[in-house]
Backbone as a ProteinNet text record, in pm:
[ID]
protein_1_A
[PRIMARY]
XXXXXXXXXXXXXXXXXXXXXXXXXXXXXXXXXXXXXXXXXXXXXXXXXXXXXXXXXXXXXXXXXXXXXXXXXXXXXXXXXXXXXXXXXXXXXXXXXXXXXXXXXXXXXXXXXXXXXXXXXXXXXXXXXXXXXXXXXXXXXXXXXXXXXXXXXXXXXXXXXXXXXXXXXXXXXXXXXXXXXXXXXXXXXXXXXXXXXXXXXXXXXXXXXXXXX
[TERTIARY]
-2089.8	-2079	-2184.2	-2121.1	-2225.4	-2294.3	-2438.8	-2551.3	-2498.8	-2453.8	-2475.5	-2580.5	-2670.9	-2827.7	-2931.7	-2873.4	-2989.7	-2990.8	-3125.3	-3173.6	-3068.7	-3090.4	-3006.2	-3063.4	-2990.1	-3007.4	-3126.8	-3209.9	-3301.7	-3203.9	-3104	-3000.5	-2943.1	-2895.4	-2849.3	-2921.4	-3038.8	-3101.6	-3081.3	-3085.3	-3061.6	-3224.2	-3238	-3336	-3419.5	-3533.4	-3596.8	-3612.7	-3580.8	-3599.2	-3696.1	-3746.4	-3890.5	-3852.7	-3952.6	-3926.6	-3999.3	-3997.9	-4049.5	-4171.6	-4289.6	-4406.2	-4409	-4486.1	-4522.2	-4635.7	-4590.9	-4705.9	-4775.9	-4912.5	-4952.4	-5064.8	-5076.2	-5185.1	-5246.6	-5356.3	-5440.7	-5412.7	-5412.2	-5425.2	-5541.3	-5646.1	-5786.6	-5837.8	-5951.8	-6033.2	-5980.5	-5967.4	-5927.2	-6087	-6092.7	-6215.8	-6127.4	-6254.9	-6219.2	-6315.5	-6187	-6242.4	-6232.9	-6347.3	-6406.5	-6374.5	-6327.7	-6369.6	-6496.9	-6559.7	-6671.6	-6704.4	-6811	-6836.8	-6805.7	-6776.2	-6752.3	-6869.8	-6944.5	-7061.7	-7005.4	-7101.2	-7076	-7100.8	-7049.7	-7061.7	-7202.6	-7215.4	-7355.1	-7448.9	-7414.7	-7602.4	-7683	-7810.7	-7871.8	-7915.4	-7925.4	-7947.3	-8072.6	-8126.2	-8274.5	-8250.9	-8320.3	-8357.8	-8433.3	-8409.8	-8516.3	-8638.4	-8727.3	-8875.9	-8929.3	-8876.7	-8930.2	-8923.6	-9037	-9050.4	-9000.4	-8913.5	-8859.9	-8940.6	-8952.3	-9061.5	-9168.7	-9163	-9280.8	-9286.3	-9149.8	-9080.9	-9074.8	-9074.8	-9019.6	-8935.3	-8952	-8875.1	-8708.9	-8637	-8457	-8444.6	-8372.8	-8319.2	-8206.5	-8164.6	-8024.2	-7970.8	-7870.7	-7763.4	-7640.1	-7624.2	-7475.7	-7429.6	-7465.4	-7423.9	-7390.7	-7334.4	-7294.3	-7402.9	-7461.4	-7605.7	-7710.7	-7715.8	-7841.6	-7801.2	-7674.2	-7619.4	-7662.4	-7622.2	-7643.9	-7764.6	-7850.9	-8034	-8071.2	-8017.9	-8055.8	-8034.3	-7880.4	-7817.5	-7873.4	-7911	-7978.3	-8148.8	-8188.4	-8317.2	-8333.6	-8251.5	-8261.5	-8199.3	-8113.1	-8069.8	-8177.6	-8236.4	-8365.6	-8479.5	-8516.7	-8604.1	-8571.3	-8455.3	-8444.4	-8496.3	-8549.9	-8637.3	-8556.2	-8464.3	-8382.6	-8261.5	-8186	-8045.4	-7984.2	-7883.6	-7803.8	-7672.9	-7625.4	-7500.3	-7426.3	-7291.6	-7196.3	-7109.2	-7087.4	-6984.6	-6897.1	-6748.3	-6696.3	-6547.4	-6489.3	-6349.1	-6265.6	-6332.4	-6247.4	-6364.4	-6482.2	-6589.2	-6591.5	-6618.5	-6612.8	-6678.7	-6604.2	-6623.4	-6753.3	-6731.4	-6846.8	-6968	-6956.4	-7120.1	-7169.2	-7049.4	-7101.2	-7078.7	-6968.9	-6930.3	-6982	-7120.6	-7216.6	-7340.2	-7367.5	-7446.1	-7595.3	-7624	-7736.7	-7728.8	-7649.4	-7599.3	-7570.7	-7510.5	-7493.3	-7636.1	-7744.7	-7844.5	-7923	-7932.4	-8039.3	-7969.3	-7826.7	-7782.2	-7791.9	-7805.6	-7821.7	-7972.2	-8064.1	-8201	-8224.5	-8139.8	-8201.1	-8134.3	-8034.1	-7941.2	-8053.7	-8091.7	-8199.5	-8310.8	-8371.6	-8508.2	-8547.9	-8418.9	-8446.3	-8339.8	-8283.1	-8192.8	-8140.1	-8238.9	-8183.6	-8152.9	-8139.3	-8108.8	-7946.8	-7882.7	-7747.9	-7703.7	-7600.8	-7542.9	-7424.1	-7350	-7248.5	-7147.7	-7074.7	-6977.3	-6849.1	-6815.4	-6690.7	-6617.8	-6487.9	-6414.4	-6299.8	-6234.7	-6103.5	-5973.2	-6002.7	-5898.3	-5946.9	-5915.2	-5984.5	-5874.3	-5760.7	-5677	-5696.9	-5794.6	-5805.5	-5940.9	-6046.5	-6124.7	-6102.2	-6031.3	-5958.8	-5914.2	-5833.7	-5725.5	-5812.7	-5932.3	-6028.4	-6147.3	-6132.4	-6220.1	-6389.5	-6395	-6495.2	-6646.8	-6759.9	-6862.2	-6904.1	-6895.8	-6969.9	-6884.6	-6738.4	-6615.8	-6646.9	-6686.4	-6694	-6849.4	-6943.5	-7060.6	-7057.9	-6955.3	-6901.9	-6913.2	-6800.1	-6756.5	-6888.8	-6986.2	-7109	-7181.4	-7207.2	-7272.7	-7220.4	-7085.4	-7036.3	-7102.7	-7209	-7267.9	-7348.9	-7408.2	-7474.9	-7427.6	-7310.8	-7264.6	-7112.6	-7104.1	-6972.6	-6902	-6782.8	-6676.7	-6588.8	-6562.6	-6414	-6386.6	-6250.3	-6150.3	-6184	-6194.1	-6201.7	-6053.9	-6035.4	-5958.6	-5852	-5748	-5681.8	-5618.4	-5628.5	-5597.3	-5737.3	-5830.2	-5948.1	-5995.9	-6063.5	-6106.5	-6190.9	-6155.1	-6228.2	-6283.7	-6410.6	-6463.4	-6449.9	-6416.8	-6384.3	-6503.8	-6598.5	-6757.1	-6774.5	-6886.5	-6933.8	-7105.7	-7148.2	-7291.3	-7338.5	-7477.8	-7562.5	-7670.2	-7704.6	-7827.7	-7901.3	-8041.1	-8127.3	-8218.6	-8254.9	-8331.4	-8304.1	-8405.3	-8430.4	-8493.7	-8484.7	-8533	-8448.3	-8395.1	-8327.4	-8154.9	-8117.7	-8005.5	-7955	-7857.6	-7790.2	-7618.5	-7608.3	-7496.2	-7415	-7300.3	-7190.8	-7105.5	-7134.6	-7066	-6868.8	-6851.9	-6691.4	-6695.3	-6583.2	-6558.9	-6547.5	-6456.2	-6399.6	-6500.5	-6621.3	-6724.9	-6861.5	-6876.5	-7045.2	-7180.4	-7160.3	-7299.3	-7312.7	-7446.3	-7459	-7658.3	-7711.9	-7826.1	-7895.7	-8003.3	-8057.4	-8215.6	-8252.4	-8382.7	-8403.8	-8518.6	-8616.1	-8724.2	-8746.6	-8808.6	-8742.4	-8659.2	-8579.6	-8507.2	-8634.1	-8593.6	-8455.8	-8446.5	-8360.3	-8216.5	-8169.6	-8098.2	-8011.6	-8090.2	-8050.1	-7999.7	-8097.5	-8006.3	-7891.2	-7860.9	-7746.4	-7640.4	-7639.6	-7542.9	-7548.7	-7651.2	-7624.8	-7569.5	-7551.1	-7497	-7298.9	-7273.9	-7162.1	-7108.1	-7208.7	-7150.7	-7116.8	-7207.1	-7175	-7078.3	-7039.8	-6913.7	-6773.8	-6808.5	-6697.6	-6662.9	-6799.5	-6762.5	-6733.4	-6732.5	-6658.6	-6522.3	-6489.7	-6320	-6266.3	-6334.3	-6275.6	-6241.6	-6131.8	-6023.9	-6055.5	-6020.4	-6004.7	-5926.9	-5902.3	-5798.1	-5754.6	-5602.8	-5550.9	-5551.6	-5574.3	-5559.9	-5683.1	-5793.5	-5924	-5977.6	-5856.6	-5932	-5847.4	-5750.3	-5714	-5778.6	-5850.8	-5894.2	-6043.5	-6092	-6192.8	-6173.1	-6078	-6045.7	-6067.6
-4297.9	-4403.8	-4368.9	-4308.5	-4275.2	-4405.2	-4330.9	-4447.8	-4449.3	-4520.4	-4508.7	-4522.3	-4601.7	-4589.4	-4484.7	-4370.7	-4307.5	-4212.2	-4177.7	-4063.7	-3935.8	-3890	-3776	-3643.9	-3558.4	-3431.5	-3345.1	-3292.7	-3225.5	-3128.5	-3059.3	-2936.4	-2996.9	-3169	-3190	-3206.8	-3202.9	-3222.3	-3141.9	-3135.4	-3040.3	-2971.2	-2835.8	-2804	-2819.4	-2825.6	-2862.6	-2760.1	-2767.8	-2689.6	-2646	-2509	-2517.5	-2420.2	-2560.3	-2525	-2349.3	-2332.5	-2240.9	-2253.8	-2184.3	-2215.1	-2222.1	-2317.7	-2354.7	-2272.5	-2184.9	-2121.8	-2166.4	-2193.9	-2298.3	-2222.4	-2198	-2142	-2232.2	-2235.2	-2375.3	-2333.8	-2415.6	-2383.2	-2362.7	-2375.6	-2383.9	-2530.4	-2512.9	-2616.3	-2711.2	-2827.8	-2893.9	-2947.9	-2954.8	-3022.5	-3194	-3277.7	-3425.1	-3434.5	-3507.6	-3564.9	-3683.2	-3751.1	-3919.4	-3944.8	-4059.4	-4094.6	-4114.7	-4102.4	-4142.2	-4317	-4323.6	-4445.7	-4556.7	-4645.5	-4734.5	-4811	-4830.9	-4888.4	-5049.5	-5157.1	-5253.4	-5350.6	-5478.8	-5527.9	-5623.2	-5642	-5698.3	-5611.3	-5522.5	-5429.2	-5472.7	-5499.6	-5555.6	-5487.4	-5552.5	-5522.4	-5536.3	-5415	-5439.1	-5479.6	-5601.3	-5655.6	-5530	-5493.4	-5464.9	-5510.8	-5396.1	-5411.5	-5479.7	-5588.2	-5661.8	-5769.6	-5831.2	-5994.2	-6073.9	-6183.6	-6264.9	-6312.8	-6319.4	-6372.3	-6281.8	-6165.3	-6125.4	-5937.4	-5909.7	-5757.8	-5791.1	-5717.2	-5703.6	-5612.2	-5495.3	-5359.8	-5396.5	-5332.4	-5355.6	-5250.9	-5290.4	-5173.6	-5149.2	-5034.1	-4993.4	-4993.4	-4951.1	-4929.3	-4864.5	-4746.9	-4696.2	-4706.6	-4739.9	-4751	-4846.5	-4877.3	-4980	-5034.4	-4921.8	-4970.5	-5060.2	-4977.9	-5059	-5145.5	-5189.2	-5311	-5435.3	-5423	-5523.3	-5533.7	-5416.6	-5452.4	-5544.1	-5533.5	-5624.9	-5779.3	-5810	-5896.4	-5993.6	-5896.7	-5981.5	-6013.9	-5940.1	-5976.9	-6114.7	-6140.2	-6210.2	-6323.6	-6324.9	-6470.5	-6509.2	-6411.1	-6450.3	-6528.3	-6472.4	-6559.5	-6658.9	-6695.1	-6795	-6974.5	-7036.1	-7128.2	-7298.9	-7273.9	-7389.6	-7390.8	-7270.1	-7252.3	-7103.5	-7105.9	-6995	-7004.7	-6919.7	-6889.3	-6788.3	-6783.8	-6639.6	-6671.3	-6550.9	-6540.1	-6427.3	-6474.2	-6328.9	-6325.3	-6227.8	-6192.8	-6216.6	-6180.3	-6214.6	-6249.8	-6290	-6307.6	-6136.2	-6061.1	-5916.7	-5921.6	-5875.2	-5868.2	-5749.4	-5654.2	-5555.9	-5586.4	-5651.4	-5727.8	-5855.1	-5962.3	-6072.8	-6116.1	-6049.8	-6079.5	-6013.6	-6055.8	-5996.4	-6095	-6097.8	-6197.8	-6182.2	-6086.5	-6087.1	-6196.9	-6196.4	-6321	-6440	-6454.9	-6566.8	-6615.2	-6564.8	-6617	-6639	-6556.2	-6597.4	-6700.9	-6761.6	-6845	-6989.2	-6969	-7083.5	-7148.2	-7017.8	-7070.6	-7109.1	-7073	-7129	-7285.5	-7313.9	-7450.2	-7539.9	-7487.3	-7600.2	-7611.8	-7511.5	-7512.6	-7660.5	-7727.6	-7814.2	-7908.1	-8044	-8105.5	-8119.4	-8031.1	-8074.4	-7886	-7822.6	-7697.3	-7676.2	-7595.5	-7601.1	-7434.4	-7415.1	-7248.9	-7317.4	-7266	-7285.5	-7163.5	-7118.1	-7019.1	-7026.7	-6963.6	-6964.7	-6840.8	-6805.4	-6705.7	-6702.2	-6585.3	-6580.8	-6608.1	-6478.5	-6536.8	-6545.9	-6641.1	-6683.4	-6630	-6596.3	-6563.5	-6487.1	-6389.6	-6276.5	-6313	-6392.5	-6437.4	-6566.9	-6633.1	-6747.3	-6685.1	-6568.9	-6524.5	-6426.2	-6341.9	-6306.8	-6354.9	-6484.9	-6577.6	-6542.8	-6556.7	-6481.8	-6590	-6518.5	-6593	-6701.3	-6698.8	-6770.8	-6911.8	-6912.4	-6978.1	-7080.5	-6986.1	-7071.6	-7139.8	-7103.2	-7136.6	-7313.8	-7274.6	-7468.8	-7522.2	-7512.6	-7603	-7702.4	-7592.3	-7670.9	-7780.3	-7655.2	-7731.5	-7768.5	-7841.1	-7891.5	-7952.4	-8017	-8083.9	-8031	-7895.3	-7834.8	-7663.5	-7645.5	-7520.3	-7568.8	-7535.8	-7578.3	-7437.4	-7418.2	-7294.8	-7378.3	-7328.5	-7347.6	-7238.6	-7268.9	-7150	-7187.6	-7014.5	-6996.5	-7052.4	-7143	-7169.7	-7063.4	-7014.2	-6947.6	-6947.6	-7107.4	-7134.9	-7138.9	-7083.7	-7025.5	-6862.9	-6824.9	-6706.7	-6652.7	-6553.7	-6509.5	-6372	-6359	-6218.7	-6117.1	-6003.4	-5898.8	-5861.4	-5940.2	-5904.7	-5977.4	-5954	-5996.4	-6054.5	-6142	-6187.1	-6268.7	-6264.2	-6358.2	-6409.9	-6528.9	-6586.6	-6655.6	-6625.1	-6685.6	-6739.5	-6863.3	-6944	-6942	-6922.7	-6903.1	-6774.4	-6686.9	-6570	-6464.2	-6483.1	-6347	-6298.7	-6240	-6172.7	-6038.2	-6057.2	-5927.2	-5923.7	-5830.9	-5811.6	-5660.6	-5665	-5563.2	-5593.3	-5528.5	-5543.3	-5502	-5420.6	-5401.3	-5429.7	-5501.3	-5597	-5538.5	-5384.7	-5277.6	-5185.4	-5193.8	-5088.5	-5175.5	-5075.4	-5154	-5110.4	-5057.8	-5023.6	-5131.9	-5141.7	-5254.9	-5268.7	-5363.9	-5371.1	-5516.8	-5509.7	-5614.7	-5649.4	-5794.9	-5806.9	-5946.3	-5907.9	-6004.8	-6113.5	-6069.7	-6171.6	-6176.7	-6172.6	-6226.6	-6333.2	-6442.5	-6563.1	-6573.5	-6496.5	-6487.1	-6452.9	-6312.4	-6316.8	-6401.8	-6487.3	-6546.8	-6678.5	-6733.9	-6866.6	-6833	-6713.7	-6695.1	-6691.3	-6621.3	-6628.2	-6766.6	-6847.3	-6971.5	-7029.9	-7094.7	-7131.7	-7097.9	-6983.7	-6915.8	-6963.4	-6980.4	-7001.6	-7165.7	-7280.7	-7403	-7434.1	-7364	-7380.2	-7344.7	-7240.8	-7175.9	-7338	-7344.6	-7430.9	-7605.3	-7628.4	-7762.8	-7743.9	-7636.1	-7636.1	-7580	-7571.9	-7492.5	-7589.6	-7530.2	-7609.2	-7581.4	-7681	-7653.5	-7621.2	-7501.7	-7416.7	-7533.5	-7563.8	-7622	-7520	-7411.6	-7303.4	-7313.2	-7338.5	-7358	-7515.1	-7602.3	-7738	-7746.5	-7679.1	-7665.8	-7611.7	-7514.3	-7454.9	-7512.4	-7596.7	-7655.4	-7789.6	-7829.6	-7946.3	-7943.4
7738.9	7591.3	7524.3	7393.7	7282.4	7243	7258.6	7160.1	6998.8	6936.9	6798.1	6739.3	6789.1	6703.8	6754.4	6841.5	6907.6	6810.5	6766.6	6645.1	6674.1	6532.6	6551.1	6606.1	6641.7	6710.2	6589.8	6592.9	6510.5	6429.5	6531.4	6487.2	6364.5	6370.4	6267.3	6149.6	6110.3	5997.9	5875.8	5760.4	5647.8	5611.2	5651.5	5634.8	5490.3	5468.8	5333.6	5272.2	5093.3	5002.6	4999.6	4955.8	4893.5	4785.6	4667.8	4499.5	4475.7	4389.1	4318.7	4273.7	4275.4	4246.7	4122.8	4020.3	3875.6	3824.5	3728.5	3627.3	3595.9	3532.4	3420.8	3360.3	3237.4	3162.1	3057.8	3086.4	2956.5	2869.9	2743	2615.9	2536	2629.8	2605.2	2546.9	2473.4	2447.5	2323.5	2295.3	2171.1	2125.9	2004.5	1909.4	1910.8	1910.9	1906.1	1739.3	1679	1545.4	1522.4	1533.2	1522.6	1391.5	1348.5	1193.9	1142.4	1079.7	1021.4	1019.4	1091.9	1103.1	945.9	943.7	832.9	839.1	701	683.7	677.1	795.4	819.1	684.3	653.8	552.6	566.7	694.4	759.9	720.8	670.5	640.9	529.8	585.4	490.4	366.3	252.5	129.6	81.4	1.9	-40.4	-169.2	-234.3	-337.2	-453.4	-564.2	-676.6	-667.5	-673.4	-682.9	-787.6	-881.4	-982.3	-962.6	-1065.9	-1042.7	-1184	-1123.2	-1229	-1310.5	-1428.7	-1553.2	-1591.9	-1515.3	-1542.4	-1586.6	-1533.5	-1539.6	-1721.7	-1812.6	-1910.5	-1965.3	-1866.5	-1925.3	-1895.2	-1986.6	-1924.3	-1840.2	-1736.3	-1638.2	-1614.3	-1665.9	-1690.6	-1528.8	-1475.9	-1386.2	-1365.4	-1333.4	-1332.2	-1186.1	-1085.1	-934.3	-865.5	-784.4	-705.3	-628.5	-559.5	-514.5	-607.8	-728.9	-788.2	-875.5	-879.5	-956.4	-813.4	-714	-591.7	-583.9	-594	-597.1	-687.6	-835.1	-897.6	-889.8	-866.2	-891.1	-727.6	-597.4	-531.7	-537.4	-611.5	-670.7	-734.7	-848.8	-934.8	-856.3	-750.4	-680.9	-588.8	-535.6	-461.5	-507.2	-644.9	-708.7	-809.8	-843.1	-871.7	-815.5	-942.5	-875.3	-909.9	-987.3	-1055.9	-1056.2	-1143.9	-1169.8	-1171.4	-1125.6	-1118.5	-1163.7	-1258.1	-1305.3	-1327.1	-1243.5	-1242.6	-1317.9	-1416.7	-1488.3	-1428.8	-1385.9	-1297.5	-1315.4	-1302.5	-1310.7	-1184.8	-1086.3	-941.2	-815.4	-855	-757.8	-688.7	-760.1	-716.8	-573.4	-477	-326.6	-300.4	-389.1	-363	-385.9	-500.1	-533.9	-436.1	-454.1	-394.3	-262.5	-203.2	-72.6	-7.6	46.3	154.2	210.6	330.9	378.4	329.2	243.6	178.7	72.8	13.8	-135.1	-75.9	42.4	100.7	127	183.3	265.9	143.2	45.7	-103.9	-154.2	-184.1	-207.9	-165.9	-20.9	52.1	72	67.7	47.7	-78.9	-192.9	-324	-328	-279.7	-254.2	-206.4	-71.1	-0.1	-48.8	-95.4	-164.1	-240.3	-364.7	-363.3	-420	-376.8	-402	-540.3	-670.8	-797.1	-843.8	-743.6	-794.9	-761.7	-888.2	-895.1	-921.6	-869.8	-888	-940.7	-1005.1	-1096	-1104.8	-1068.3	-1069.4	-1141.2	-1267.8	-1356	-1293.9	-1249.6	-1222.1	-1298	-1338.8	-1384.8	-1293.6	-1141.1	-1088.4	-968	-879.2	-747.4	-613.2	-687.7	-569.9	-457.6	-478.4	-368	-298.4	-403.5	-307.7	-226.6	-245.4	-171.4	-14.5	-71.8	29.1	122.3	84.1	155.1	216.8	180.1	234.7	195.1	87.7	-12.2	67.3	92.7	130.7	74.6	-64	-153.3	-166.3	-154.6	-134.1	8.3	108.7	213.8	213.9	155.3	98.2	43.8	-33.3	-129.1	-52.5	79.1	138.7	233.5	245.3	318.5	182.4	77.2	-25.4	-169.2	-130.1	-220.9	-364.7	-307.9	-452.5	-561.1	-440.9	-537.6	-581.8	-537.6	-537	-599.3	-712.2	-788.6	-831.8	-843.3	-864.5	-911.7	-1059.7	-1155.8	-1208.7	-1244.7	-1280	-1448.2	-1503.4	-1638.7	-1670.2	-1826.5	-1879.7	-1964.9	-1899.3	-2015.3	-2141.5	-2166.1	-2304.4	-2423.5	-2359.4	-2426.6	-2420.4	-2507.8	-2470.9	-2390.1	-2308.6	-2195.6	-2195	-2197.1	-2214.2	-2072.3	-2100.1	-1975.3	-1987.4	-1877.7	-1883.6	-1738.8	-1678.9	-1592	-1602.3	-1545.4	-1570.1	-1493.7	-1429.6	-1368	-1489.7	-1461.7	-1524.1	-1420.8	-1391.3	-1308.6	-1402.5	-1372.3	-1486	-1596.3	-1699.4	-1829.5	-1863.4	-1730.4	-1797.7	-1725.4	-1617.3	-1570.8	-1593.9	-1639.9	-1647.5	-1621.7	-1542.6	-1459.9	-1598.6	-1627.7	-1693.8	-1678.9	-1706.3	-1672.1	-1802.7	-1922.2	-2022.4	-1982	-1877.5	-1851.8	-1719	-1679.3	-1579.5	-1464.8	-1526	-1417.7	-1373.7	-1428.6	-1429.1	-1323.8	-1265.9	-1225.6	-1325.3	-1431.1	-1482.4	-1600.2	-1572.8	-1689.7	-1701.5	-1733.6	-1725.3	-1669.8	-1626.7	-1551.6	-1633.6	-1678	-1737	-1662.6	-1680.1	-1562.5	-1666.8	-1747.6	-1880.1	-1996.9	-2048.9	-2194.4	-2201.2	-2246.4	-2278.1	-2341.5	-2486.5	-2619	-2537.6	-2459.2	-2422.3	-2332.3	-2249.2	-2139.2	-2227.2	-2296.6	-2377.3	-2473.6	-2514.1	-2561.3	-2470.9	-2329.9	-2243	-2197.6	-2197.6	-2131	-2201.7	-2329.2	-2444.9	-2443.3	-2410.2	-2374.9	-2233.8	-2152.3	-2009.5	-2027.1	-2065.6	-2069.5	-2168.2	-2300.7	-2344.2	-2239.9	-2195.3	-2065.3	-1989.9	-1918.5	-1849.2	-1880.3	-2000.8	-2050.5	-2059.1	-2073	-2082.4	-1956.4	-1867.7	-1715	-1698.4	-1558.6	-1503.5	-1317.4	-1256.9	-1111.9	-1022.1	-942.9	-900.8	-815.1	-792.2	-692.2	-570.4	-512.4	-394.9	-374.9	-489.7	-446.1	-365.6	-416	-361.4	-253	-240.1	-89.4	-8.2	-15.7	88.3	115.3	20.1	50.9	123.1	113.4	213.8	367
[MASK]
+++++++++++++++++++++++++++++++++++++++++++++++++++++++++++++++++++++++++++++++++++++++++++++++++++++++++++++++++++++++++++++++++++++++++++++++++++++++++++++++++++++++++++++++++++++++++++++++++++++++++++++++++++++

């Protein structure tokens, strides 16, 4: 009787096939090109070294770095009032931790301090989560943001007023060039009158209201 489960005889196994050797030639060394490091938005900015109410010379700027340094210096030194007139709350200028910290310190220094912001278009600022809009949620009684009324003349400029002496102005809103004055009551008085008039006719953006709720 043949055992059906007995192991097969070795002679019945098929011989293993030998594979041909594979020739390999190294293509050499490769250079790895990593992208340049992106500058972090949290990188600390330095304010311009001028004192509000003392420095009388007009300081002109024509680069984003200088523009940011003058704006930050005025924001940090204001003691009573801050006003911002902007086309879209320019992120390259105002969307930064140093600006947020300066505005927070200003608003908390005195319950009477006020920061008023007039903006032509808030769409991108709301969508991108502007730091100043986020701050207005926490300090809504001291930081007020309004939209310029399209039915009234809107100047295509951008400026910042610090108390009754400091002025930061860009004559063309799409350019970073402009000038800063740390002791010019006359220019500030004229700009403040324009700002107050625009503020009286300003409107509340419904998208901003929804964001703040």
